[in-house]
LOLUMLUM-184033 format. One record per residue (C-alpha): residue in three letters; x, y, z. Coordinates in Angstrom, 2 decimals, m for minus. Example, Ala and Ser with C-alpha at 12.3 -4.5 7.8 and 13.67 -1.06 7.14 Angstrom:
BEGIN
> resn;east;north;up
> ALA;12.30;m4.50;7.80 .
> SER;13.67;m1.06;7.14 .
END
This chain:
BEGIN
> resn;east;north;up
> UNK;m135.51;20.85;m35.09 .
> UNK;m133.53;21.33;m38.27 .
> UNK;m131.23;23.81;m36.52 .
> UNK;m130.60;21.26;m33.77 .
> UNK;m129.77;18.61;m36.32 .
> UNK;m127.30;20.95;m38.03 .
> UNK;m125.61;21.69;m34.71 .
> UNK;m125.21;17.99;m34.00 .
> UNK;m123.80;17.44;m37.43 .
> UNK;m121.32;20.30;m37.02 .
> UNK;m120.34;19.01;m33.58 .
> UNK;m119.75;15.53;m34.97 .
> UNK;m117.63;16.92;m37.79 .
> UNK;m115.57;18.98;m35.32 .
> UNK;m114.94;15.89;m33.20 .
> UNK;m113.63;14.07;m36.28 .
> UNK;m111.13;16.85;m37.05 .
> UNK;m107.69;15.23;m37.30 .
> UNK;m105.97;18.61;m37.68 .
> UNK;m106.97;20.68;m34.63 .
> UNK;m106.00;24.35;m34.72 .
> UNK;m103.67;25.62;m31.99 .
> UNK;m104.38;29.15;m30.73 .
> UNK;m101.75;31.69;m31.75 .
> UNK;m101.12;32.60;m28.12 .
> UNK;m99.82;29.07;m27.55 .
> UNK;m97.41;29.19;m30.49 .
> UNK;m93.85;30.38;m29.96 .
> UNK;m91.52;31.11;m32.88 .
> UNK;m87.80;30.67;m32.27 .
> UNK;m84.67;31.30;m34.32 .
> UNK;m83.67;27.65;m34.12 .
> UNK;m87.08;26.54;m35.33 .
> UNK;m86.89;28.94;m38.27 .
> UNK;m83.43;27.64;m39.18 .
> UNK;m84.60;24.03;m39.08 .
> UNK;m87.64;24.93;m41.18 .
> UNK;m85.48;26.59;m43.86 .
> UNK;m83.22;23.53;m44.00 .
> UNK;m86.22;21.18;m44.20 .
> UNK;m87.91;23.20;m46.97 .
> UNK;m84.68;23.35;m48.97 .
> UNK;m84.22;19.60;m48.60 .
> UNK;m87.82;19.01;m49.70 .
> UNK;m87.34;21.17;m52.80 .
> UNK;m84.12;19.36;m53.82 .
> UNK;m85.61;15.88;m53.38 .
> UNK;m88.83;16.84;m55.18 .
> UNK;m86.76;18.20;m58.09 .
> UNK;m84.75;14.98;m58.31 .
> UNK;m87.92;12.90;m58.03 .
> UNK;m89.33;14.73;m61.04 .
> UNK;m86.33;13.59;m63.11 .
> UNK;m86.91;10.02;m61.91 .
> UNK;m90.52;10.35;m63.07 .
> UNK;m89.40;11.58;m66.50 .
> UNK;m86.90;8.74;m66.90 .
> UNK;m87.81;5.42;m68.55 .
> UNK;m86.44;1.89;m68.33 .
> UNK;m86.60;m1.27;m70.42 .
> UNK;m88.57;m4.25;m69.15 .
> UNK;m87.56;m7.71;m70.40 .
> UNK;m90.05;m10.57;m70.55 .
> UNK;m89.58;m14.10;m71.90 .
> UNK;m92.07;m16.41;m73.53 .
> UNK;m92.12;m19.37;m75.90 .
> UNK;m91.95;m18.49;m79.58 .
> UNK;m95.00;m20.12;m81.21 .
> UNK;m94.38;m18.80;m84.73 .
> UNK;m93.06;m21.70;m86.81 .
> UNK;m94.48;m21.00;m90.25 .
> UNK;m93.06;m17.56;m91.00 .
> UNK;m89.88;m16.91;m92.96 .
> UNK;m86.68;m15.61;m91.46 .
> UNK;m85.10;m12.62;m93.18 .
> UNK;m81.29;m12.41;m93.33 .
> UNK;m79.83;m8.96;m94.00 .
> UNK;m76.27;m9.13;m95.35 .
> UNK;m73.63;m6.53;m96.16 .
> UNK;m70.19;m8.17;m96.36 .
> UNK;m67.10;m7.13;m98.29 .
> UNK;m64.69;m9.94;m99.29 .
> UNK;m61.20;m9.28;m100.64 .
> UNK;m61.78;m11.33;m103.82 .
> UNK;m63.26;m10.52;m107.19 .
> UNK;m66.99;m11.07;m107.56 .
> UNK;m66.63;m13.67;m110.32 .
> UNK;m64.60;m15.91;m108.00 .
> UNK;m67.00;m16.24;m105.05 .
> UNK;m70.60;m17.25;m104.40 .
> UNK;m72.98;m16.94;m101.44 .
> UNK;m75.99;m19.07;m100.56 .
> UNK;m77.88;m20.66;m97.66 .
> UNK;m78.36;m24.33;m96.87 .
> UNK;m80.79;m25.05;m94.03 .
> UNK;m81.11;m28.09;m91.79 .
> UNK;m83.62;m29.71;m94.14 .
> UNK;m81.01;m29.69;m96.93 .
> UNK;m82.98;m26.97;m98.68 .
> UNK;m80.84;m24.55;m100.65 .
> UNK;m82.06;m20.97;m100.84 .
> UNK;m81.21;m19.11;m104.02 .
> UNK;m79.21;m15.95;m103.55 .
> UNK;m81.33;m13.89;m105.95 .
> UNK;m81.82;m11.22;m103.31 .
> UNK;m78.08;m10.63;m102.98 .
> UNK;m76.15;m8.22;m105.16 .
> UNK;m72.47;m8.48;m106.01 .
> UNK;m70.77;m5.12;m106.33 .
> UNK;m67.05;m4.67;m107.21 .
> UNK;m65.36;m2.37;m104.67 .
> UNK;m62.04;m1.68;m103.02 .
> UNK;m61.42;m3.44;m99.74 .
> UNK;m59.87;m0.38;m98.11 .
> UNK;m62.33;2.18;m96.80 .
> UNK;m62.13;5.93;m97.46 .
> UNK;m61.20;8.13;m94.46 .
> UNK;m64.79;9.13;m93.63 .
> UNK;m66.04;5.55;m93.71 .
> UNK;m63.01;4.32;m91.78 .
> UNK;m63.82;6.82;m89.03 .
> UNK;m67.38;5.46;m88.75 .
> UNK;m66.00;1.92;m88.73 .
> UNK;m63.66;2.72;m85.83 .
> UNK;m66.52;4.37;m83.94 .
> UNK;m68.66;1.27;m84.43 .
> UNK;m65.87;m0.96;m83.11 .
> UNK;m65.56;1.26;m80.04 .
> UNK;m69.32;0.99;m79.39 .
> UNK;m69.11;m2.79;m79.75 .
> UNK;m66.30;m2.90;m77.19 .
> UNK;m68.31;m0.85;m74.69 .
> UNK;m71.40;m3.02;m75.24 .
> UNK;m69.46;m6.12;m74.21 .
> UNK;m68.55;m4.44;m70.91 .
> UNK;m71.67;m2.36;m70.18 .
> UNK;m74.73;m4.30;m71.32 .
> UNK;m77.11;m1.57;m70.11 .
> UNK;m75.78;0.65;m72.89 .
> UNK;m78.00;m1.28;m75.30 .
> UNK;m81.07;0.03;m73.44 .
> UNK;m79.95;3.60;m74.12 .
> UNK;m79.45;2.78;m77.80 .
> UNK;m82.91;1.17;m77.93 .
> UNK;m84.55;4.31;m76.55 .
> UNK;m82.60;6.72;m78.76 .
> UNK;m83.23;4.66;m81.94 .
> UNK;m80.00;5.82;m83.58 .
> UNK;m79.95;5.37;m87.33 .
> UNK;m76.56;4.37;m88.64 .
> UNK;m75.45;5.86;m91.95 .
> UNK;m75.56;3.58;m94.98 .
> UNK;m72.15;2.07;m95.78 .
> UNK;m70.53;3.79;m98.74 .
> UNK;m69.14;1.57;m101.48 .
> UNK;m65.42;2.05;m102.08 .
> UNK;m65.40;2.61;m105.85 .
> UNK;m62.19;3.47;m107.61 .
> UNK;m61.85;6.34;m110.03 .
> UNK;m59.71;4.18;m112.35 .
> UNK;m62.63;1.97;m113.33 .
> UNK;m63.86;m1.50;m112.50 .
> UNK;m60.61;m3.12;m113.58 .
> UNK;m58.77;m2.03;m110.44 .
> UNK;m61.52;m3.16;m108.02 .
> UNK;m60.18;m6.27;m106.30 .
> UNK;m62.89;m6.82;m103.66 .
> UNK;m66.56;m7.71;m103.79 .
> UNK;m69.38;m6.28;m101.69 .
> UNK;m72.22;m8.77;m101.20 .
> UNK;m75.32;m7.03;m99.87 .
> UNK;m79.06;m7.54;m99.83 .
> UNK;m81.44;m9.88;m98.00 .
> UNK;m82.66;m13.47;m98.14 .
> UNK;m85.80;m15.19;m96.85 .
> UNK;m85.15;m18.64;m95.38 .
> UNK;m87.09;m21.23;m93.42 .
> UNK;m87.24;m20.67;m89.68 .
> UNK;m84.89;m23.57;m88.94 .
> UNK;m81.17;m23.88;m88.35 .
> UNK;m79.03;m23.30;m91.40 .
> UNK;m75.68;m22.29;m92.82 .
> UNK;m75.05;m19.08;m94.74 .
> UNK;m71.67;m19.29;m96.41 .
> UNK;m69.45;m17.50;m98.88 .
> UNK;m66.89;m19.67;m100.62 .
> UNK;m65.03;m20.08;m103.90 .
> UNK;m67.11;m20.44;m107.08 .
> UNK;m70.75;m19.84;m107.91 .
> UNK;m73.25;m22.23;m106.39 .
> UNK;m75.14;m24.72;m108.54 .
> UNK;m78.02;m27.07;m107.62 .
> UNK;m77.06;m30.66;m106.98 .
> UNK;m79.18;m33.79;m106.25 .
> UNK;m77.26;m34.45;m103.05 .
> UNK;m77.34;m30.88;m101.82 .
> UNK;m75.41;m28.16;m103.56 .
> UNK;m71.96;m27.50;m104.94 .
> UNK;m69.72;m24.62;m105.96 .
> UNK;m67.75;m24.32;m109.19 .
> UNK;m64.35;m23.88;m107.60 .
> UNK;m62.25;m25.85;m110.10 .
> UNK;m61.80;m22.87;m112.41 .
> UNK;m60.43;m20.59;m109.68 .
> UNK;m56.70;m20.66;m108.94 .
> UNK;m55.63;m21.25;m105.34 .
> UNK;m53.34;m18.23;m105.56 .
> UNK;m56.35;m15.93;m105.86 .
> UNK;m57.94;m17.18;m102.62 .
> UNK;m58.26;m14.40;m100.07 .
> UNK;m61.14;m14.51;m97.62 .
> UNK;m60.19;m11.42;m95.69 .
> UNK;m63.55;m9.78;m95.07 .
> UNK;m65.38;m6.99;m93.34 .
> UNK;m68.94;m7.41;m92.04 .
> UNK;m70.57;m4.00;m92.29 .
> UNK;m73.95;m5.38;m91.31 .
> UNK;m75.47;m8.76;m90.49 .
> UNK;m78.90;m9.00;m88.92 .
> UNK;m81.93;m11.28;m88.85 .
> UNK;m85.51;m10.13;m89.18 .
> UNK;m86.64;m6.57;m89.62 .
> UNK;m83.79;m4.08;m89.64 .
> UNK;m84.61;m1.44;m87.04 .
> UNK;m82.70;1.62;m85.84 .
> UNK;m81.09;1.43;m82.43 .
> UNK;m80.09;m2.24;m82.68 .
> UNK;m76.35;m2.79;m83.01 .
> UNK;m75.62;m6.39;m83.89 .
> UNK;m72.58;m8.24;m82.50 .
> UNK;m70.94;m8.79;m85.90 .
> UNK;m71.43;m5.26;m87.25 .
> UNK;m68.01;m3.75;m87.92 .
> UNK;m66.12;m7.06;m87.68 .
> UNK;m63.01;m7.14;m89.88 .
> UNK;m60.84;m10.22;m90.39 .
> UNK;m57.61;m10.44;m92.37 .
> UNK;m56.61;m13.87;m93.67 .
> UNK;m52.94;m14.71;m92.97 .
> UNK;m52.87;m17.23;m95.85 .
> UNK;m54.91;m18.09;m98.92 .
> UNK;m56.55;m21.29;m97.66 .
> UNK;m58.38;m20.12;m94.55 .
> UNK;m61.75;m20.88;m93.00 .
> UNK;m63.73;m18.40;m90.89 .
> UNK;m66.61;m19.81;m88.87 .
> UNK;m69.31;m17.95;m86.93 .
> UNK;m71.69;m19.92;m84.71 .
> UNK;m74.80;m17.77;m84.20 .
> UNK;m77.74;m18.23;m81.82 .
> UNK;m80.76;m16.17;m82.88 .
> UNK;m83.34;m14.95;m80.34 .
> UNK;m86.70;m13.58;m81.63 .
> UNK;m87.35;m10.14;m80.13 .
> UNK;m90.41;m7.90;m79.90 .
> UNK;m89.37;m4.31;m79.33 .
> UNK;m91.88;m1.74;m78.12 .
> UNK;m90.57;1.73;m77.25 .
> UNK;m92.04;5.23;m77.40 .
> UNK;m90.23;5.77;m80.71 .
> UNK;m90.96;2.53;m82.54 .
> UNK;m92.57;m0.89;m82.36 .
> UNK;m91.13;m3.80;m84.33 .
> UNK;m90.49;m7.53;m84.40 .
> UNK;m86.87;m8.42;m85.04 .
> UNK;m84.15;m10.80;m83.88 .
> UNK;m81.09;m10.46;m81.70 .
> UNK;m78.23;m12.92;m81.70 .
> UNK;m75.06;m13.97;m79.94 .
> UNK;m72.02;m15.30;m81.78 .
> UNK;m68.94;m17.43;m81.22 .
> UNK;m66.03;m17.10;m83.66 .
> UNK;m63.46;m19.60;m84.85 .
> UNK;m60.91;m19.58;m87.64 .
> UNK;m58.26;m21.98;m88.86 .
> UNK;m55.97;m22.61;m91.81 .
> UNK;m56.86;m25.35;m94.29 .
> UNK;m53.91;m27.72;m94.66 .
> UNK;m54.79;m31.23;m95.79 .
> UNK;m51.22;m32.44;m95.28 .
> UNK;m51.36;m31.45;m91.61 .
> UNK;m54.81;m32.98;m91.09 .
> UNK;m56.73;m29.70;m91.10 .
> UNK;m59.47;m30.47;m93.61 .
> UNK;m62.31;m28.32;m94.80 .
> UNK;m63.26;m25.73;m97.40 .
> UNK;m61.87;m22.23;m97.51 .
> UNK;m64.50;m19.55;m97.03 .
> UNK;m66.76;m17.73;m94.59 .
> UNK;m69.35;m19.91;m92.85 .
> UNK;m72.13;m18.57;m90.62 .
> UNK;m73.99;m21.40;m88.93 .
> UNK;m77.12;m20.12;m87.19 .
> UNK;m79.65;m21.71;m84.88 .
> UNK;m82.95;m20.22;m83.64 .
> UNK;m83.88;m20.16;m79.96 .
> UNK;m87.31;m21.40;m78.90 .
> UNK;m87.69;m18.46;m76.48 .
> UNK;m88.82;m14.98;m77.43 .
> UNK;m87.78;m11.76;m75.67 .
> UNK;m90.25;m8.90;m75.27 .
> UNK;m88.53;m5.56;m74.64 .
> UNK;m90.91;m2.80;m73.49 .
> UNK;m90.07;0.76;m72.52 .
> UNK;m91.85;1.83;m69.34 .
> UNK;m91.95;4.82;m67.02 .
> UNK;m93.34;5.64;m63.57 .
> UNK;m97.14;6.20;m63.40 .
> UNK;m98.32;9.67;m62.36 .
> UNK;m100.13;8.39;m59.27 .
> UNK;m96.95;6.70;m58.06 .
> UNK;m95.07;9.97;m58.58 .
> UNK;m97.62;11.78;m56.38 .
> UNK;m97.39;9.12;m53.66 .
> UNK;m93.59;9.33;m53.59 .
> UNK;m93.75;13.13;m53.56 .
> UNK;m96.16;13.13;m50.60 .
> UNK;m93.90;10.64;m48.82 .
> UNK;m90.89;12.90;m49.30 .
> UNK;m92.66;16.04;m48.02 .
> UNK;m94.44;14.36;m45.11 .
> UNK;m91.44;12.28;m44.08 .
> UNK;m89.00;15.19;m44.02 .
> UNK;m91.51;17.45;m42.20 .
> UNK;m92.24;14.95;m39.43 .
> UNK;m88.63;13.80;m39.11 .
> UNK;m87.18;17.30;m38.79 .
> UNK;m89.88;18.19;m36.25 .
> UNK;m89.00;15.17;m34.11 .
> UNK;m85.26;15.86;m34.38 .
> UNK;m85.75;19.54;m33.50 .
> UNK;m87.90;18.61;m30.47 .
> UNK;m85.39;16.04;m29.24 .
> UNK;m82.46;18.45;m29.66 .
> UNK;m84.37;21.18;m27.81 .
> UNK;m85.25;18.78;m24.98 .
> UNK;m81.63;17.64;m24.64 .
> UNK;m80.44;21.26;m24.65 .
> UNK;m82.91;22.16;m21.86 .
> UNK;m81.84;19.17;m19.78 .
> UNK;m78.14;20.03;m20.14 .
> UNK;m78.74;23.69;m19.24 .
> UNK;m80.84;22.70;m16.21 .
> UNK;m78.14;20.36;m14.96 .
> UNK;m75.51;23.05;m15.45 .
> UNK;m77.54;25.61;m13.46 .
> UNK;m78.24;23.13;m10.66 .
> UNK;m74.55;22.31;m10.47 .
> UNK;m73.68;26.01;m10.19 .
> UNK;m76.22;26.50;m7.40 .
> UNK;m74.85;23.49;m5.51 .
> UNK;m71.24;24.70;m5.75 .
> UNK;m72.15;28.20;m4.56 .
> UNK;m74.21;26.83;m1.67 .
> UNK;m71.33;24.57;m0.64 .
> UNK;m68.87;27.46;m0.66 .
> UNK;m71.14;29.61;1.48 .
> UNK;m71.66;26.79;3.93 .
> UNK;m67.91;26.37;4.25 .
> UNK;m67.60;30.02;5.36 .
> UNK;m70.07;29.38;8.19 .
> UNK;m72.69;31.81;7.04 .
> UNK;m75.86;29.91;7.82 .
> UNK;m78.09;32.83;6.88 .
> UNK;m76.84;32.85;3.30 .
> UNK;m77.59;29.20;2.72 .
> UNK;m79.84;28.71;m0.25 .
> UNK;m83.33;27.40;0.36 .
> UNK;m84.42;24.15;m1.22 .
> UNK;m85.37;24.62;m4.85 .
> UNK;m83.19;27.73;m5.26 .
> UNK;m84.08;31.38;m5.78 .
> UNK;m82.16;32.94;m8.63 .
> UNK;m83.10;36.57;m7.86 .
> UNK;m82.22;36.20;m4.19 .
> UNK;m78.95;34.50;m5.14 .
> UNK;m78.11;37.31;m7.50 .
> UNK;m78.70;40.02;m4.85 .
> UNK;m76.74;38.05;m2.28 .
> UNK;m73.77;37.63;m4.59 .
> UNK;m73.73;41.36;m5.33 .
> UNK;m73.55;42.19;m1.61 .
END
């Protein structure tokens, strides 16, 4: 009884076989089939190799959500060189709530405005990267994944002493309220004032005004490697002494999560404007560098992702199975068409030979219906 049950089970399993075996006596190997098989296997190997590189590659996924963090402080990282002496200029922040932030976190360092050759080379490289980023935005994804650390900017000290240093490097960081504000560098040190703030500019001669500047670094939030900011490497030369440079900045909170690092920082876009201050011509204002920033209510989440392993296996099976079945169908269709063409050619030859024999009046040599190739061959030899 058990043996009978096993036989039924084996019979049922055999009936469910989706891959029946063909006897070897029914299989015929041909040169054309072998050639097609070699081509198909080579094509499979190439596509599988390329698919492996697709599996190893990663891409950046961008998601947007509302920024719900209102209470935290915003960090401003500054490294700007101005072509004026440090005792003549002052930097501070005034936010939208008329709250002045002290610039205690900023350091004033006397330097030369001109860069040494090594630093000038890095500056030109940075400008070239900025130019390519404006054209090819996907280049930023590559920089995110590589997490390139830029070298720290070298201060341009002079060997003659501090007396010959005519520029001032303002660098450091500030913590401000997470509202719109204005970071500015203008003539005179800032002092608190009941109506806002003021700068002691009366003691500085107008002939010493020169707001030519170079922005080595300006970022908001945590400074992370791989993030090149739009104003990094910007250099402006003032054509006259009384000149105003304005930068209108829109800050976007960003959460970056890659396989190399995870951080919360800020990206920004900027619009530039500059003009000469001439009260006689109606161009009013204060000479200096003004960076007016505003914070977006949306947050960007940037996540590095790659293809799951199961998806790689599915695509690999699709490549192998698709090429195998497609080449088999193409080979069968080509073989069928070749057989049809050859059959038509042979039938046409038989018909022409039969017609020629009939024209000679030899009724005994007329081919029977269906044709007989061996008989036709013997008859043609005689």
